[in-house]
Structure formats: C-alpha cells, structure tokens
C-alpha positions in Angstrom: -73.6 45.5 -11.2 -76.5 45.4 -8.8 -79.9 44.5 -10.2 -83.3 44.5 -8.5 -84.3 41.1 -6.9 -87.5 39.4 -8.0 -89.1 37.8 -4.9 -89.9 34.2 -5.1 -91.4 31.6 -2.8 -89.3 28.9 -4.2 -86.0 27.8 -2.6 -84.1 29.0 -5.8 -85.2 32.6 -5.3 -84.5 34.9 -8.2 -81.1 33.4 -9.1 -81.5 31.6 -12.5 -78.1 29.9 -12.6 -78.4 28.6 -9.1 -81.8 27.0 -9.8 -80.7 25.5 -13.1 -77.6 23.8 -11.7 -79.7 22.1 -9.1 -82.5 21.0 -11.4 -80.7 20.0 -14.6 -79.7 16.5 -13.6 -80.1 14.7 -17.0 -80.0 17.5 -19.6 -80.9 16.9 -23.2 -77.6 18.4 -24.2 -74.2 17.0 -23.1 -72.6 20.4 -23.6 -73.3 24.0 -22.9 -75.6 25.8 -25.4 -73.7 28.2 -27.7 -75.3 31.6 -27.5 -75.0 34.6 -29.8 -76.3 38.1 -29.0 -77.0 41.1 -31.2 -76.3 44.6 -29.8 -76.5 48.1 -31.1 -73.2 48.8 -29.3 -71.1 47.6 -26.4 -73.0 50.1 -24.3 -76.3 48.6 -23.4 -79.3 49.2 -21.0 -79.1 47.6 -17.5 -81.9 45.1 -18.3 -79.8 43.7 -21.2 -76.6 43.7 -19.0 -78.5 41.6 -16.5 -79.3 39.0 -19.1 -75.6 39.0 -20.3 -74.5 38.6 -16.7 -76.8 35.7 -16.2 -75.6 34.0 -19.4 -71.9 34.4 -18.3 -72.6 32.9 -14.9 -74.8 30.0 -16.1 -72.8 26.7 -16.4 -75.1 25.4 -19.2 -74.5 28.4 -21.5 -71.5 29.7 -23.4 -71.6 33.2 -24.9 -69.8 32.5 -28.2 -70.5 35.5 -30.5 -71.5 39.1 -30.1 -72.8 40.9 -33.3 -72.6 44.7 -33.0 -74.2 47.2 -35.4 -71.4 49.1 -37.1 -73.7 51.5 -38.9 -72.3 55.0 -38.8 -74.3 57.6 -36.9 -76.0 60.3 -39.0 -73.7 63.2 -39.6 -74.7 66.7 -38.6 -76.6 68.6 -41.3 -74.3 70.5 -43.7 -76.8 73.2 -44.7 -79.7 75.1 -43.2 -81.9 73.5 -45.9 -80.9 70.0 -44.7 -81.5 71.0 -41.0 -85.0 72.2 -41.7 -85.7 69.1 -43.7 -84.8 66.9 -40.7 -86.8 69.0 -38.4 -89.9 68.8 -40.6 -89.5 65.0 -40.8 -89.3 64.7 -37.0 -92.1 67.2 -36.2 -94.9 64.5 -35.9 -92.9 62.8 -33.2 -92.0 65.8 -31.1 -95.0 65.6 -28.7 -94.2 62.0 -27.9 -90.5 62.8 -27.4 -91.3 65.7 -25.0 -93.8 63.5 -23.0 -91.4 60.6 -22.8 -88.5 62.8 -21.6 -90.7 64.5 -18.9 -92.2 61.2 -17.8 -88.7 59.7 -17.5 -87.3 62.6 -15.5 -90.3 62.6 -13.1 -90.2 58.9 -12.1 -86.7 57.5 -12.9 -85.4 58.0 -9.4 -88.2 56.0 -7.7 -86.5 52.6 -8.5 -83.8 50.8 -10.3 -83.8 52.2 -13.9 -83.6 49.3 -16.5 -82.8 51.8 -19.2 -79.7 53.3 -17.6 -76.8 52.4 -19.9 -73.6 50.6 -18.9 -70.5 49.2 -20.6 -71.0 45.5 -21.2 -67.5 44.8 -22.5 -66.4 42.9 -19.4 -69.5 40.6 -19.8 -68.7 39.7 -23.4 -64.9 39.6 -23.2 -64.7 35.9 -23.9 -66.9 35.9 -27.0 -65.9 36.6 -30.6 -66.9 40.1 -31.8 -68.4 40.6 -35.2 -69.1 44.2 -36.4 -71.8 44.3 -39.1 -73.1 47.1 -41.2 -76.6 45.8 -42.4 -78.3 46.8 -45.6 -81.0 49.3 -44.5 -84.3 49.7 -46.3 -86.7 52.0 -44.5 -87.1 50.3 -41.0 -85.7 46.9 -42.0 -82.1 45.5 -41.5 -80.8 42.7 -43.8 -77.4 41.0 -43.4 -75.0 40.5 -46.3 -74.4 36.9 -47.3 -70.8 37.0 -46.1 -72.0 38.2 -42.7 -74.6 35.5 -42.5 -71.9 32.9 -43.2 -69.7 34.3 -40.4 -72.6 33.8 -38.0 -73.2 30.3 -39.2 -69.5 29.5 -38.8 -69.8 30.3 -35.1 -72.0 27.2 -34.8 -74.5 28.8 -32.5 -77.5 27.1 -31.0 -79.6 30.3 -30.3 -79.2 33.9 -31.3 -80.6 36.6 -28.9 -81.6 39.9 -30.4 -81.1 43.1 -28.3 -80.2 45.5 -31.0 -80.6 46.4 -34.7 -84.0 47.3 -36.0 -86.5 45.0 -37.8 -84.3 42.1 -38.8 -85.3 40.0 -41.8 -83.7 37.6 -44.2 -81.4 34.6 -43.9 -79.8 35.7 -40.7 -83.0 34.6 -38.9 -82.1 31.0 -39.6 -78.4 31.2 -39.0 -78.8 29.5 -35.6 -80.7 26.1 -35.6 -83.1 27.1 -32.8 -83.7 30.6 -34.3 -83.3 34.2 -33.3 -85.1 35.0 -30.0 -86.4 38.4 -29.2 -88.5 40.1 -26.5 -91.6 42.1 -27.6 -92.8 44.3 -24.8 -96.5 44.2 -25.7 -99.0 41.3 -26.1 -98.7 40.6 -29.8 -102.3 39.4 -29.9 -103.3 43.1 -29.4 -100.4 45.3 -30.3 -97.7 45.2 -33.0 -94.9 47.6 -33.4 -94.5 50.3 -30.8 -94.0 52.4 -28.8 -93.6 49.7 -26.2 -96.2 49.6 -23.5 -97.7 53.0 -24.4 -101.0 52.0 -25.9 -102.0 50.0 -22.9 -101.8 53.2 -20.8 -103.3 55.4 -23.5 -106.3 53.1 -24.1 -106.7 52.3 -20.3 -106.1 48.6 -21.0 -105.7 47.0 -17.5 -103.4 44.3 -18.9 -99.8 44.8 -20.2 -98.2 41.8 -21.9 -94.7 40.7 -23.0 -93.8 37.8 -25.3 -90.5 36.0 -26.0 -90.7 34.9 -29.6 -88.7 33.3 -32.4 -88.4 36.0 -35.1 -89.8 35.5 -38.6 -90.2 37.9 -41.5 -93.7 38.8 -40.2 -93.7 41.8 -37.8 -94.1 40.5 -34.2 -95.6 37.3 -35.7 -93.1 34.7 -34.7 -93.5 31.5 -32.7 -94.1 32.5 -29.0 -91.9 30.7 -26.5 -93.2 32.7 -23.4 -96.1 35.0 -22.8 -96.6 37.0 -19.6 -99.6 39.2 -18.7 -99.4 41.8 -15.9 -101.3 44.8 -14.6 -100.9 48.1 -16.3 -99.6 51.0 -14.2 -101.7 54.0 -15.4 -99.6 56.4 -13.4 -96.8 56.6 -16.0 -95.7 54.9 -19.2 -92.2 54.8 -17.8 -93.3 53.1 -14.6 -95.3 50.6 -16.6 -92.2 49.8 -18.6 -89.8 49.7 -15.6 -91.7 46.9 -14.0 -92.2 45.0 -17.2 -88.6 45.2 -18.5 -87.1 44.0 -15.2 -89.6 41.1 -15.2 -89.0 40.1 -18.8 -85.2 40.0 -18.2 -85.8 36.6 -16.6 -87.7 35.1 -19.6 -84.8 34.2 -21.8 -82.9 32.4 -19.0 -86.0 30.3 -18.2 -86.5 29.1 -21.8 -82.7 28.6 -22.4 -82.7 26.4 -19.3 -85.8 24.5 -20.6 -84.1 24.0 -23.9 -80.9 22.6 -22.3 -82.8 20.4 -19.9 -85.8 19.2 -21.9 -84.7 19.6 -25.5 -86.2 21.4 -28.5 -89.3 19.2 -28.7 -90.4 20.4 -25.3 -90.4 24.0 -26.4 -92.3 23.1 -29.6 -95.0 21.4 -27.5 -95.7 24.6 -25.6 -99.3 25.9 -26.0 -98.0 29.3 -27.0 -95.7 27.8 -29.7 -98.5 25.7 -31.2 -101.2 28.4 -31.0 -102.6 28.9 -34.5 -104.9 31.8 -33.8 -102.3 34.5 -34.2 -101.0 33.2 -37.6 -104.6 33.0 -38.8 -105.2 36.7 -38.1 -101.7 37.8 -38.8 -102.2 38.9 -42.5 -105.3 40.9 -41.6 -103.6 42.5 -38.7 -100.7 43.7 -41.0 -102.9 44.8 -43.9 -105.4 47.0 -42.1 -105.8 48.4 -38.6 -109.6 48.3 -38.8 -109.9 44.9 -40.5 -107.2 43.4 -38.5 -108.8 44.5 -35.2 -112.1 43.0 -36.3 -110.5 39.8 -37.3 -108.7 39.5 -33.9 -111.9 40.2 -32.1 -113.8 37.6 -34.1 -111.0 35.0 -33.5 -111.1 35.7 -29.8 -107.4 37.0 -29.6 -108.4 40.6 -28.7 -111.2 42.2 -26.7 -114.0 44.1 -28.3 -112.8 47.8 -28.4 -114.7 50.2 -26.3 -116.0 53.5 -27.5 -113.0 55.8 -28.1 -112.1 58.6 -25.8 -108.8 59.5 -27.4 -108.7 63.1 -26.2 -109.6 62.1 -22.7 -107.0 59.4 -22.7 -104.3 61.7 -24.0 -105.0 64.3 -21.3 -104.9 61.6 -18.6 -101.6 60.4 -19.9 -100.2 64.0 -19.9 -101.6 64.6 -16.4 -104.0 67.3 -17.5 -107.3 65.5 -17.0 -108.0 67.2 -13.6 -107.5 70.6 -15.1 -109.8 69.8 -18.1 -112.5 68.5 -15.8 -112.3 71.7 -13.7 -112.6 73.9 -16.8 -115.5 71.8 -18.1 -117.4 72.2 -14.8 -116.8 75.9 -14.6 -117.9 76.5 -18.2 -120.9 74.2 -18.4 -122.0 74.1 -14.7 -122.2 70.3 -15.0 -120.1 67.7 -13.3 -117.4 66.1 -15.4 -117.4 62.4 -16.2 -115.8 60.6 -13.3 -113.3 59.0 -15.7 -111.7 62.4 -16.1 -111.0 62.8 -12.4 -109.8 59.3 -11.8 -106.5 59.4 -10.0 -103.6 59.2 -12.4 -101.3 58.0 -9.7 -103.5 55.2 -8.5 -102.0 51.7 -8.2 -102.1 49.4 -11.2 -105.3 47.7 -12.0 -105.4 44.0 -11.4 -106.4 41.9 -14.4 -109.8 40.3 -14.1 -108.5 36.8 -14.4 -105.5 37.3 -12.1 -105.5 34.8 -9.2 -105.1 36.1 -5.7 -102.5 34.6 -3.4 -105.1 33.3 -1.1 -107.1 31.5 -3.8 -104.4 30.2 -6.1 -104.0 26.5 -6.0 -101.5 26.1 -8.8 -98.7 28.4 -7.6 -97.8 31.9 -6.3 -99.0 34.9 -8.2 -95.6 36.6 -8.4 -93.2 34.0 -7.0 -91.8 30.7 -8.0 -92.1 31.0 -11.7 -89.3 33.6 -11.7 -86.7 30.8 -11.7 -85.7 29.3 -15.1 -86.9 25.9 -13.9 -90.5 26.8 -13.9 -92.7 24.1 -15.4 -93.0 24.2 -19.1 -96.8 24.4 -18.7 -96.4 27.9 -17.3 -95.9 29.5 -20.7 -98.5 32.1 -19.8 -98.3 33.8 -16.4 -100.2 36.4 -14.5 -98.1 38.7 -12.4 -98.5 40.4 -9.1 -101.1 43.2 -8.9 -98.5 45.4 -7.2 -96.4 47.4 -9.6 -92.7 46.9 -9.3 -90.4 49.1 -11.2 -88.0 54.8 -21.9 -86.8 53.3 -24.6 -87.0 55.2 -27.8 -90.3 54.7 -29.6 -90.3 52.2 -32.4 -92.9 52.8 -35.0 -96.5 53.7 -34.8 -99.0 51.1 -33.6 -100.1 48.8 -36.4 -103.2 47.4 -34.7 
C-alpha cells in the first residue's frame, strides 16, 4: 500500500519505525509492547491500514489480538410499513447524507483518500482473531464478561479502537494502559460528531484532533496527544482528509514514547494532567448552553460569536454567492462581505500558529511527525497549508 508522505525536517523523515529503532537505545520495556486493535471488519479505511502497517513493521510492537465486530447487518425490511418506518427515522439526516456524498465526489480525486477501504487481512495475519457481538443499547456497545476475559487472557499492553460505536464497561480496563482512540475534533470545544464538520459550519479557523484513553464519559478521557491545525473552509471532506492522514501518526508517536520512556512519562504530559476538561465535563454533557458557558468561563473554549447559521449553511453548501446576488437584486443593497467570501480559499492560519521564519522551538509542520518527538510536544500547531467522509456519528453535544 502506498500512503502519502508527511514532510519532515528531521533525519528520520516520516518513517515512524525507522526513527524509533534509532532512538530507542535504553527502552523502559525489555520486550515489544503487545497491542490489540478493535475493528468493524477486516475491511478498513486506508488511514487505519497505515497504522496497522506501521505497527507490523515496528520492532518494538507486536500485534497480538484483533477484535472484530460480529454484529449482523440490518436485514432488508419485510413489509412496506417497516420500510416507511425506517425512512421516517432517517429523514432528519438526509440533507447531511446528500451533502456528504456530493462533497466527497467533488474532491476525493484531488489527493490520497484516507477513507478508501482496503482488505487488512494480510496486516493482521499473525494476530489472534476474536469476533465479538456486543450488547447494544442505543448508541453504546458493551462487552459480555466472557469476551472481556478473552481480551484479558491475551495479556495486552494497549488496546487501540478503530471500530465499534461508543464503547463502555469493563472492556475499557482490559489492557493495563487502557484503550486508546482518536477523536477528530478538539474535545474542549466539540463532543460527538460529525467529525470536523462544525469547525467548517461555524467558520472556526482551528480544527483539532486528540488521542485519548477512553472512559465512560463521552470524549472525556485522558488526553495523550492534542494537535491543532487550520480549518479548510472549502470542504468538510478536504478538512477531514488532511486531518485524518496527519492523525494516523499520533498513535505510533505515543506508543514509541511508552516503550522508550515508560508509563510515568505519559502520565506527566500536560494534556494528561490537565484538570480543566474534567471540571467542565459534567456541564458539557448535561446541557449544550450551560456546558458552553462553563467551557468559556474556564477558558477551554472561545466566547461564541453571534450566530449566522443560515449563512454558514449556505456557505458550506456552496450557495452563498447565489444568495448574495439575490439579496442585492431584491433589496438594492450590497450583501455582507462574509456571504461572498471565497469558499475555495486556502485554509485560515490559527492566530497562535508560529511561522517557519519566527519559530525557535521547531518546524511548524516537520520534525514532530516522527514518533520520537519530545514528550513536551503534546500540543502541536500544524502547517497553514492544507494537505489532504466518514459516516456522521451523532449530533454535536456542545
């Protein structure tokens, strides 16, 4: 498989295993870490396949267990009444599905597609395979006690989640260093999904990603890695493409840190010990309005600007120019410049992003792509130049 290369100014380039074998001279572990992964099936997106390929090639990691969701797909409706019932339930999401499909078809040929699926069987051939049918309650998946015990019997160090839905229960503690999962949003501002949509819709110039250890709280786990990059307002898919390829490196970085420095080094990270998110967590879950106010008061979210939801929706759909033209013709007044702002303009650079010419601590989009980046770089600011749809999760909870 050929994956896009992340440019780096370091000698290790974008190859995580090459850098790790050079730098891990006195590791904290005298053996490879035992890794488990959770997948929806043995057909996975390319960004997941890249991580599996990196794990298979890394000498300090062993892929020991693959847990696959064995839940049967929904059978076709047996009657017209059942068909109409399903259509009525799906009706509120149709506009989103149509937009996502059109956005994907428009831009997917412009670069390597992280969501293109591929068979990952050759990458997990050496691992034990466990097919699990979780207990499903609304959006939550819980594992049966016998399945949890089988995972524990594999003696894993870390479980990586790439499949299933919202996972809760004892399975989260089946590996001593937890279940790690990527959340493609900054969890200080956005919980749930759809991933990286609300940044485009709300014209937020920053799009974030976190690698977290899952807990029963939705997107409220301990953060091992946080990255902030520029939002590409041209397209939700283009915003996702760059972010998903970039985040495919994060797990390898922290796994290398764990093997080299030990668990205490990860627990000492600023993002791991940050107490602001847990303080506001309950308010964020209970109420969108109260949660947003609590987050603003604690300084973990910006003061929301006056809403322009209709304008933002038309901009996302690419109809803002037409709406501005109609407004000018009907009223004889010039439309707000925000309506006619180019939808295909390059991504906006975050206000606090360092420029390559002024940065004294490191490259903006370079050396921290290797897994041996210093532990202090738990929060990164990425290049202002955009680089490269998953199904929507649930509605935004903040």
